[in-house]
N, C-alpha and C positions, 0 to 999 in steps of 0.2 A: 439512493437510485430504483426506489422502492417502482416507481413510477416508468423505469425503460430497462427494457431488459438486451442485451448485450452476447453476442454473440462473440466467442472471441474463436477464429481460427484453429486448426491442431497448428501444434510449435508456433506460438504467438510469438514474436520478439516482446520482452519484457527488460526497461533499463531502471537500473535502483536510483532512485530520484536522493533516498539516504536509507539513511543504516543510524541507530542508536538503543543502548540499553537506556532499560527504567528501573525503579525501584519504587514502588508505591507503598507509603509510608500511611496511609490509611484505608481500611480495605472498599476501595471503588470501584475498582476493575480487575485488576489481575494482579498478584504477589511482585514480583522481578524478574523482570525476562531480558524480550529485545522486540525491537518494531523494524518493519523495512518498507520502504514507500516507495512502492514502484511505479514505471507507467507502462499499461498494455499495451498493447501494439506496437511502442518504441515513441520516442519523443518526436511529435510532430514541429514544434518551431517554441524557439526559444525567447520573449521576448522583456525585452527589459529584466532580468530575469526571472522572470513566471514563465512557468513550463507545461505546455499543454501537448498532451497525451493523442498520438490516434485516434484509441479507443476509448478509455476513463483510467482511474487510477485504482491502485487494491494496497491497502494497509495491512500486511500481512504480518501476525503476532506469535511468537514464542517462547515456551519457557527459557530458563536456565541451559535445560539440555538439550536443547536444540528442540523438541517439538513442539511443531505447528499444533497452535491452538487454536485459531481464529481468522478469517480472510473477511475484509469490510472491502469492498467498493462505494467509488467517491463520482464527481465529474467535476469536482472540484480539489487541488491540494488541500489537504489539511496538515 
């Protein structure tokens, strides 16, 4: 979403789409932790199993003790 600015209103809704525990066996990203996919602004529609957010999607990455490492914003579900 480098080409687009998304303004999030204060106390915006965020619906959790999925949560996952992951472990990387190769040193390519993180070691072990959690990632959470959310729909910022909430879910606008759900068509044929595809979620469409009101604003955008975000992926939140946490380490194993719950410290947030990074947030990625994107227009499509990854």
